[in-house]
C-alpha positions as CSV (number, residue, x, y, z in Angstrom):
1,X,5.5,-4.7,22.0
2,X,2.4,-5.5,23.9
3,X,1.7,-7.7,27.0
4,X,-0.3,-10.1,24.8
5,X,2.5,-12.6,24.7
6,X,2.0,-13.2,28.4
7,X,-1.1,-15.2,27.5
8,X,0.6,-17.7,25.4
9,X,0.9,-21.2,26.9
10,X,4.4,-21.4,28.5
11,X,5.3,-24.7,26.8
12,X,4.8,-23.1,23.4
13,X,6.7,-20.0,24.0
14,X,9.5,-19.1,21.7
15,X,9.6,-15.4,21.4
16,X,11.8,-13.2,19.3
17,X,11.3,-9.6,20.2
18,X,12.9,-7.3,17.7
19,X,12.9,-3.6,17.7
20,X,14.1,-1.5,14.7
21,X,14.5,2.1,13.9
22,X,14.9,3.3,10.3
23,X,15.7,6.9,9.4
24,X,16.8,8.8,6.3
25,X,20.5,9.3,5.7
26,X,22.5,9.8,7.8
27,X,21.1,6.6,9.0
28,X,20.6,5.9,12.6
29,X,20.0,2.2,13.3
30,X,19.6,0.7,16.7
31,X,18.5,-2.9,17.1
32,X,17.8,-4.7,20.3
33,X,16.9,-8.3,20.3
34,X,15.8,-10.5,23.2
35,X,15.5,-14.2,22.6
36,X,13.4,-16.1,25.0
37,X,13.3,-19.8,24.1
38,X,11.9,-23.0,25.5
39,X,10.8,-21.5,28.8
40,X,8.8,-24.0,30.8
41,X,8.3,-22.3,34.1
42,X,5.1,-23.4,35.8
43,X,5.2,-21.1,38.8
44,X,4.1,-17.5,39.3
45,X,7.8,-16.5,38.9
46,X,7.4,-16.8,35.1
47,X,4.7,-14.2,34.9
48,X,6.7,-11.8,37.0
49,X,9.7,-12.4,34.8
50,X,7.8,-11.7,31.6
51,X,6.2,-8.6,33.2
52,X,9.7,-7.1,33.9
53,X,10.8,-8.0,30.3
54,X,7.7,-6.2,29.0
55,X,8.6,-3.1,31.1
56,X,12.2,-3.2,29.8
57,X,11.1,-3.4,26.2
58,X,8.5,-0.7,26.6
59,X,11.3,1.6,28.0
60,X,13.3,1.2,24.8
61,X,10.2,1.8,22.6
62,X,9.8,5.2,24.3
63,X,13.4,6.0,23.7
64,X,12.9,5.1,20.0
65,X,9.9,7.3,19.7
66,X,11.7,10.2,21.4
67,X,14.6,9.9,18.9
68,X,12.1,9.8,16.0
69,X,10.5,13.1,17.2
70,X,13.9,14.7,17.5
71,X,14.9,13.7,14.0
72,X,11.7,15.1,12.4
73,X,12.8,18.7,12.7
74,X,15.4,18.3,10.0
75,X,14.1,18.8,6.4
76,X,15.9,15.7,5.3
77,X,13.4,13.7,7.3
78,X,10.3,15.5,6.0
79,X,11.0,16.5,2.4
80,X,9.5,14.4,-0.4
81,X,10.3,14.7,-4.2
82,X,6.7,14.3,-5.3
83,X,5.3,17.9,-4.6
84,X,8.1,19.1,-7.0
85,X,7.9,16.4,-9.7
86,X,4.6,14.5,-9.6
87,X,0.9,14.9,-10.5
88,X,-1.8,12.6,-9.1
89,X,-5.5,12.2,-9.8
90,X,-7.7,9.9,-7.8
91,X,-10.7,7.9,-9.0
92,X,-12.9,11.1,-9.0
93,X,-10.3,13.0,-11.0
94,X,-9.4,15.1,-7.9
95,X,-5.9,16.2,-7.3
96,X,-3.9,15.1,-4.2
97,X,-0.1,15.2,-3.6
98,X,0.2,11.5,-4.3
99,X,-1.6,8.1,-4.1
100,X,-0.9,7.8,-0.4
101,X,-2.5,11.1,0.7
102,X,-6.2,10.5,-0.2
103,X,-6.7,8.5,3.0
104,X,-6.3,11.9,4.9
105,X,-9.3,13.3,3.0
106,X,-7.4,16.5,2.4
107,X,-7.5,17.2,-1.4
108,X,-5.7,20.0,-3.2
109,X,-8.1,23.1,-3.1
110,X,-7.9,26.8,-4.1
111,X,-8.3,29.7,-1.8
112,X,-12.1,29.4,-2.0
113,X,-12.0,25.8,-0.8
114,X,-12.9,24.5,-4.3
115,X,-11.3,21.2,-5.4
116,X,-9.1,20.8,-8.5
117,X,-10.4,18.3,-11.1
118,X,-8.0,17.2,-13.8
119,X,-10.6,17.1,-16.5
120,X,-11.6,20.8,-16.0
121,X,-9.7,23.2,-18.4
122,X,-6.7,24.8,-16.7
123,X,-7.0,22.9,-13.4
124,X,-3.9,20.9,-13.9
125,X,-1.7,24.0,-14.1
126,X,-3.5,25.9,-11.4
127,X,-3.3,22.9,-9.0
128,X,0.5,22.8,-9.3
129,X,1.2,26.0,-7.5
130,X,-2.0,26.4,-5.5
131,X,-1.7,27.8,-1.9
132,X,-2.2,24.2,-0.7
133,X,0.8,22.8,-2.7
134,X,3.0,25.8,-1.8
135,X,2.2,25.3,1.9
136,X,3.2,21.6,1.6
137,X,6.5,22.5,0.0
138,X,7.3,25.2,2.6
139,X,6.5,22.9,5.5
140,X,8.7,20.2,4.2
141,X,11.6,22.6,3.7
142,X,11.1,23.8,7.3
143,X,11.3,20.3,8.7
144,X,7.5,20.0,9.4
145,X,5.2,17.2,8.5
146,X,2.3,18.3,6.2
147,X,-1.0,16.7,7.2
148,X,-1.8,15.2,3.8
149,X,1.5,13.3,4.0
150,X,1.0,11.8,7.5
151,X,0.7,8.2,6.3
152,X,4.3,8.0,5.1
153,X,5.6,9.5,8.3
154,X,3.6,6.9,10.3
155,X,5.1,4.1,8.2
156,X,8.6,5.4,8.9
157,X,7.9,5.7,12.6
158,X,6.9,2.0,12.6
159,X,10.3,1.2,11.1
160,X,9.0,0.6,7.6
161,X,10.2,2.0,4.2
162,X,7.7,4.7,3.1
163,X,6.5,5.8,-0.4
164,X,8.3,9.2,0.4
165,X,11.6,7.5,0.9
166,X,11.2,5.4,-2.2
167,X,10.2,8.4,-4.3
168,X,13.2,10.4,-3.0
169,X,15.5,7.7,-4.1
170,X,13.9,7.6,-7.6
171,X,13.6,11.3,-8.2
172,X,16.6,12.7,-6.3
173,X,18.2,14.3,-9.4
174,X,15.1,16.2,-10.4
175,X,14.4,17.2,-6.8
176,X,17.8,18.7,-6.4
177,X,17.3,20.8,-9.5
178,X,13.7,21.8,-8.6
179,X,14.8,23.0,-5.1
180,X,17.2,25.4,-6.6
181,X,14.3,27.2,-8.4
182,X,11.7,27.0,-5.6
183,X,10.5,30.4,-4.6
184,X,10.2,31.6,-1.0
185,X,6.4,31.3,-1.2
186,X,6.7,27.6,-2.1
187,X,6.1,28.0,-5.9
188,X,8.0,25.5,-8.1
189,X,8.5,25.2,-11.8
190,X,5.6,23.6,-13.6
191,X,7.2,20.4,-14.9
192,X,5.4,17.1,-14.6
193,X,8.0,14.4,-14.7
194,X,5.8,11.8,-13.1
195,X,2.0,11.3,-13.2
196,X,-0.4,8.8,-11.6
197,X,-3.9,8.6,-13.0
198,X,-6.6,6.5,-11.3
199,X,-9.0,5.7,-14.0
200,X,-12.3,5.8,-12.2
201,X,-13.9,2.7,-10.5
202,X,-14.4,0.3,-13.4
203,X,-13.0,-3.0,-12.0
204,X,-13.7,-6.7,-12.4
205,X,-13.2,-7.5,-8.7
206,X,-15.0,-6.7,-5.4
207,X,-12.2,-6.7,-2.8
208,X,-13.4,-6.8,0.8
209,X,-11.3,-3.8,1.9
210,X,-12.4,-1.6,-1.0
211,X,-15.5,0.6,-1.5
212,X,-17.5,1.7,-4.6
213,X,-14.8,4.4,-5.0
214,X,-12.5,1.6,-6.3
215,X,-15.0,-0.8,-7.9
216,X,-18.5,-0.2,-9.4
217,X,-19.1,-3.9,-8.7
218,X,-19.5,-3.1,-5.0
219,X,-22.3,-0.6,-5.4
220,X,-25.3,-2.9,-4.9
221,X,-23.5,-4.8,-2.0
222,X,-22.9,-1.5,-0.3
223,X,-26.5,-0.4,-0.7
224,X,-27.6,-3.6,1.1
225,X,-24.9,-3.9,3.7
226,X,-23.9,-0.3,4.5
227,X,-27.2,1.4,3.7
228,X,-25.7,3.7,1.0
229,X,-28.3,6.1,-0.3
230,X,-29.4,6.1,-3.9
231,X,-28.0,9.5,-4.8
232,X,-24.5,8.4,-3.6
233,X,-24.8,5.1,-5.5
234,X,-25.6,7.1,-8.7
235,X,-22.5,9.2,-8.1
236,X,-20.3,6.1,-8.1
237,X,-22.2,4.6,-11.0
238,X,-21.5,7.7,-13.1
239,X,-17.8,8.0,-12.4
240,X,-16.7,8.3,-16.0
241,X,-14.6,11.5,-16.3
242,X,-11.8,9.6,-17.9
243,X,-14.0,8.9,-20.9
244,X,-14.0,12.6,-21.8
245,X,-11.7,13.2,-24.8
246,X,-10.8,16.8,-23.6
247,X,-9.1,15.4,-20.5
248,X,-6.7,13.2,-22.6
249,X,-6.1,16.2,-25.0
250,X,-5.1,18.4,-22.1
251,X,-3.0,15.7,-20.5
252,X,-1.2,15.1,-23.8
253,X,-0.4,18.8,-23.9
254,X,1.3,18.7,-20.5
255,X,3.3,15.5,-21.3
256,X,6.4,17.2,-22.8
257,X,8.5,16.5,-19.7
258,X,6.8,13.3,-18.7
259,X,9.1,10.4,-17.9
260,X,6.9,8.1,-15.8
261,X,3.2,7.4,-16.2
262,X,1.4,5.3,-13.7
263,X,-2.1,3.8,-14.2
264,X,-4.4,2.2,-11.6
265,X,-8.1,2.1,-11.1
266,X,-10.4,0.5,-10.9
267,X,-8.5,-2.0,-13.0
268,X,-6.6,-0.3,-15.8
269,X,-6.3,-3.5,-18.0
270,X,-10.1,-3.4,-18.6
271,X,-10.3,0.3,-19.4
272,X,-10.2,1.0,-23.2
273,X,-9.4,4.8,-22.8
274,X,-6.1,3.8,-21.3
275,X,-5.2,1.9,-24.5
276,X,-6.3,4.8,-26.7
277,X,-4.0,7.2,-24.8
278,X,-1.1,4.9,-25.1
279,X,-1.7,4.8,-28.9
280,X,-1.7,8.6,-28.9
281,X,1.7,8.7,-27.1
282,X,3.1,6.2,-29.6
283,X,1.8,8.3,-32.5
284,X,3.2,11.6,-31.1
285,X,6.7,10.0,-30.8
286,X,6.7,10.6,-27.0
287,X,6.5,6.9,-25.9
288,X,10.2,6.1,-26.3
289,X,11.1,8.3,-23.3
290,X,8.2,7.3,-21.0
291,X,8.2,4.5,-18.6
292,X,4.8,3.0,-17.8
293,X,4.0,1.6,-14.3
294,X,0.8,-0.2,-13.2
295,X,-1.1,-1.5,-10.3
296,X,-3.2,-4.4,-11.5
297,X,-5.0,-7.5,-10.3
298,X,-3.7,-9.3,-13.4
299,X,-6.9,-11.3,-13.8
300,X,-6.8,-10.3,-17.5
301,X,-3.8,-9.6,-19.8
302,X,-4.9,-8.1,-23.1
303,X,-2.7,-8.9,-26.1
304,X,-3.2,-5.3,-27.5
305,X,-1.6,-3.9,-24.3
306,X,1.4,-6.2,-24.5
307,X,1.9,-5.0,-28.1
308,X,1.7,-1.3,-27.1
309,X,4.2,-1.8,-24.2
310,X,6.9,-2.7,-26.8
311,X,6.9,1.0,-28.0
312,X,7.7,2.5,-24.6
313,X,11.0,3.0,-22.8
314,X,10.1,0.4,-20.1
315,X,7.3,-1.1,-18.1
316,X,6.8,-1.8,-14.4
317,X,4.0,-4.0,-13.2
318,X,2.9,-4.2,-9.6
319,X,0.5,-7.1,-9.1
320,X,-2.0,-6.9,-6.3
321,X,-2.3,-10.3,-4.5
322,X,-3.5,-10.8,-1.0
323,X,-3.2,-14.5,-0.4
324,X,-2.7,-17.9,-1.9
325,X,-5.6,-19.6,-3.7
326,X,-8.7,-19.5,-1.5
327,X,-7.5,-16.6,0.6
328,X,-7.0,-14.4,-2.4
329,X,-10.4,-15.5,-3.8
330,X,-12.0,-14.7,-0.4
331,X,-10.5,-11.2,-0.2
332,X,-10.3,-10.2,-3.9
333,X,-13.6,-11.8,-4.9
334,X,-14.2,-13.4,-7.4
335,X,-10.6,-13.7,-8.6
336,X,-9.4,-16.9,-10.1
337,X,-6.0,-17.9,-8.7
338,X,-5.1,-20.2,-11.7
339,X,-5.7,-17.4,-14.2
340,X,-3.6,-15.0,-12.1
341,X,-0.8,-17.5,-11.9
342,X,-0.9,-18.1,-15.6
343,X,-0.7,-14.4,-16.4
344,X,2.2,-13.8,-13.9
345,X,4.1,-16.7,-15.4
346,X,3.6,-15.3,-18.9
347,X,5.0,-11.9,-17.9
348,X,7.8,-13.5,-15.9
349,X,8.9,-15.6,-18.9
350,X,8.8,-12.6,-21.3
351,X,10.3,-9.7,-19.4
352,X,12.6,-8.6,-22.2
353,X,10.0,-9.0,-25.0
354,X,7.5,-6.7,-23.2
355,X,10.2,-4.3,-21.9
356,X,9.4,-5.1,-18.3
357,X,12.1,-3.9,-16.1
358,X,10.2,-4.4,-12.9
359,X,7.8,-7.2,-12.0
360,X,6.6,-7.1,-8.4
361,X,3.8,-7.8,-6.0
362,X,1.8,-5.7,-3.5
363,X,0.2,-7.4,-0.5
364,X,-2.3,-5.4,1.5
365,X,-1.8,-6.8,5.0
366,X,-5.0,-7.0,7.0
367,X,-6.8,-9.1,9.5
368,X,-8.0,-11.6,6.8
369,X,-4.5,-12.4,5.5
370,X,-2.0,-11.7,8.2
371,X,-1.5,-15.5,8.8
372,X,-1.4,-16.4,5.1
373,X,1.0,-13.5,4.1
374,X,4.0,-15.4,5.4
375,X,3.2,-18.4,3.1
376,X,2.5,-15.9,0.2
377,X,5.9,-14.2,0.6
378,X,7.6,-17.6,0.5
379,X,5.7,-18.6,-2.6
380,X,6.4,-15.4,-4.5
381,X,10.1,-15.2,-3.6
382,X,10.7,-18.8,-4.7
383,X,8.3,-19.3,-7.6
384,X,9.3,-16.1,-9.5
385,X,13.0,-15.6,-9.2
386,X,13.2,-12.8,-11.8
387,X,10.5,-10.8,-10.0
388,X,11.2,-8.3,-7.2
389,X,10.4,-9.0,-3.6
390,X,6.8,-8.3,-2.6
391,X,5.8,-4.9,-1.1
392,X,3.9,-5.1,2.2
393,X,1.3,-2.4,2.6
394,X,-0.4,-2.0,5.9
395,X,-4.2,-1.6,5.8
396,X,-5.1,1.5,7.9
397,X,-8.7,1.7,6.8
398,X,-11.4,0.6,7.1
399,X,-10.2,0.3,10.7
400,X,-12.4,-2.7,11.5
401,X,-10.3,-4.8,9.0
402,X,-6.9,-3.7,10.3
403,X,-4.6,-5.9,12.3
404,X,-5.2,-3.9,15.5
405,X,-8.7,-5.3,15.9
406,X,-7.5,-8.8,16.6
407,X,-7.8,-10.3,20.1
408,X,-4.8,-10.0,22.4
409,X,-4.1,-13.7,22.4
410,X,-4.2,-13.9,18.6
411,X,-1.8,-10.9,18.4
412,X,0.5,-12.8,20.7
413,X,0.5,-15.8,18.5
414,X,1.1,-13.7,15.4
415,X,3.9,-11.8,17.1
416,X,5.6,-15.1,17.7
417,X,5.0,-16.4,14.2
418,X,6.1,-13.2,12.4
419,X,9.3,-12.7,14.5
420,X,10.3,-16.3,13.9
421,X,9.5,-16.0,10.2
422,X,11.6,-12.9,9.8
423,X,14.5,-14.3,11.8
424,X,14.5,-17.6,9.8
425,X,14.2,-16.0,6.4
426,X,16.2,-12.8,6.4
427,X,19.5,-14.4,5.6
428,X,18.0,-16.0,2.5
429,X,16.3,-12.8,1.5
430,X,19.6,-10.9,1.6
431,X,21.2,-13.7,-0.5
432,X,18.4,-13.7,-3.1
433,X,17.9,-9.9,-3.3
434,X,19.0,-8.1,-6.5
435,X,20.4,-5.4,-4.2
436,X,20.7,-5.2,-0.4
437,X,18.1,-2.4,-0.1
438,X,15.4,-4.7,-1.5
439,X,16.0,-7.3,1.2
440,X,16.2,-4.6,3.9
441,X,12.9,-3.1,2.7
442,X,11.1,-6.4,3.0
443,X,12.7,-7.0,6.5
444,X,11.8,-3.5,7.7
445,X,8.2,-3.7,6.4
446,X,7.7,-7.2,7.8
447,X,8.8,-5.9,11.2
448,X,6.5,-2.9,10.8
449,X,3.6,-5.4,10.6
450,X,4.3,-6.6,14.2
451,X,5.0,-3.1,15.4
452,X,1.7,-1.7,14.0
453,X,-0.4,-4.6,15.1
454,X,0.8,-4.2,18.7
455,X,0.9,-0.4,18.8
456,X,-2.8,0.0,19.6
457,X,-5.6,-2.2,20.9
458,X,-8.7,-1.7,18.7
459,X,-10.4,-4.8,19.9
460,X,-13.4,-2.5,20.5
461,X,-13.9,-2.8,16.7
462,X,-13.9,-6.6,16.8
463,X,-17.7,-6.8,16.8
464,X,-17.8,-4.6,13.7
465,X,-15.2,-6.9,12.1
466,X,-17.4,-9.9,12.8
467,X,-20.6,-8.2,11.7
468,X,-19.0,-6.9,8.4
469,X,-17.4,-10.3,7.7
470,X,-20.7,-12.2,8.2
471,X,-22.6,-9.8,6.0
472,X,-20.2,-10.2,3.1
473,X,-20.0,-13.9,3.6
474,X,-23.8,-14.2,3.4
475,X,-23.9,-11.9,0.3
476,X,-21.2,-13.9,-1.5
477,X,-22.0,-17.4,-0.2
478,X,-18.5,-17.6,1.4
479,X,-17.2,-18.6,4.8
480,X,-14.4,-16.8,6.6
481,X,-13.9,-19.9,8.8
482,X,-13.4,-22.1,5.7
483,X,-11.2,-19.6,3.8
484,X,-9.1,-18.5,6.7
485,X,-9.1,-21.4,9.3
486,X,-6.8,-19.4,11.7
487,X,-9.8,-17.0,12.2
488,X,-12.3,-19.7,12.8
489,X,-12.3,-19.2,16.5
490,X,-13.8,-15.8,16.0
491,X,-16.8,-17.4,14.2
492,X,-17.8,-20.4,16.4
493,X,-21.3,-20.5,14.9
494,X,-20.0,-20.4,11.3
495,X,-21.6,-22.9,8.8
496,X,-20.4,-24.0,5.4
497,X,-21.6,-21.6,2.7
498,X,-24.9,-22.4,0.9
499,X,-24.2,-23.2,-2.8
């Protein structure tokens, strides 16, 4: 919690301050709630009162952090199934432990400091038991947090449910077996049960929080706004390793144990090589035991893909949406909300036909959409009853777009709004959820938004946020003040975009 709430007008103050701790089993949960409602003091006594409340809350936050540090030393709180079961390749074809770890900029490398690329002959097998991967496994088994995995541990410290925890739940059976055959040096049997392949940077959108790593469409804009040199622009323009037939041949060879195959990009639904590989899996009679999973913006929905899905064991679709209508268009430019809605509805109405066992949404929570996300959650949980609850992903970078850059008074208002939102909705979420853990995940991750936002003051980056926003607005003929009215006070000189 942060002293920002002191700056709210007293006659508007209805503050719910909620603190949560979430740990792996055995679960330790402590929850302290203070409800301060309809306080209308007009004397200096109110400020003194709130200051002591702040000190009291801060004391319990320190206790919580101390407990978290004490729990970390147990392997149960550090171990993750993925280094034993999973293979990941980022947009460059580089190997990392999983999709969360690239933000650390610590890729898998050999003893000479050379990176492993999935399209190079023999690299997939060598990467599995490299010194880098063996070290990660040993550290986890010894109750230590490997540096490439820090993002998950941060999420857990904030009270959220991490990718590590979700993966352990999914792959517990395979992990138990793999641990029995793990060698003292950290070597593990080479069995790829799960794979995540990021198919370059071919994408039909230009999201504001992305870079040319994720979308070729951003290259020219980045050259103008960020001063990207020509040689780097060429590197992103030529990101086509997934078009090499030898990569797919190698990957097919290593797919004998494969049970889950995840595609993202770029945008996988516009990448033809992905369709070709699915056809090869169908022809090789492997498709019936493989579950496909996707991250997609769902701006397109090819009929050929829907036909191919019917030959696989199951399909899971995670749809990236970051706001309703104009907010989504502003962030995920130039998406068309009507088309996305139409495609969501088509999948929602044909789950059984297309073997879809999971239809869900991912919201990247950032400065641009933190106000709108509450409305988006309400919309998604009511409009699509057969879909799963949305996943809330905190944006950590670029830092100038994170929640922590917002002014203190705006954070105070958001703390109020989010705590009230959670308090008023959580009973309904528990009632609607397919299983209790789904509702608890949404509650924990919503609370983590408030915790993360108030954990650090990065208002020193606010000028960078404004400068970046104005540059993109000018390039795209958009207006932040129009698209996100709650942020209009940050852009007092804003004018309607020129057509």
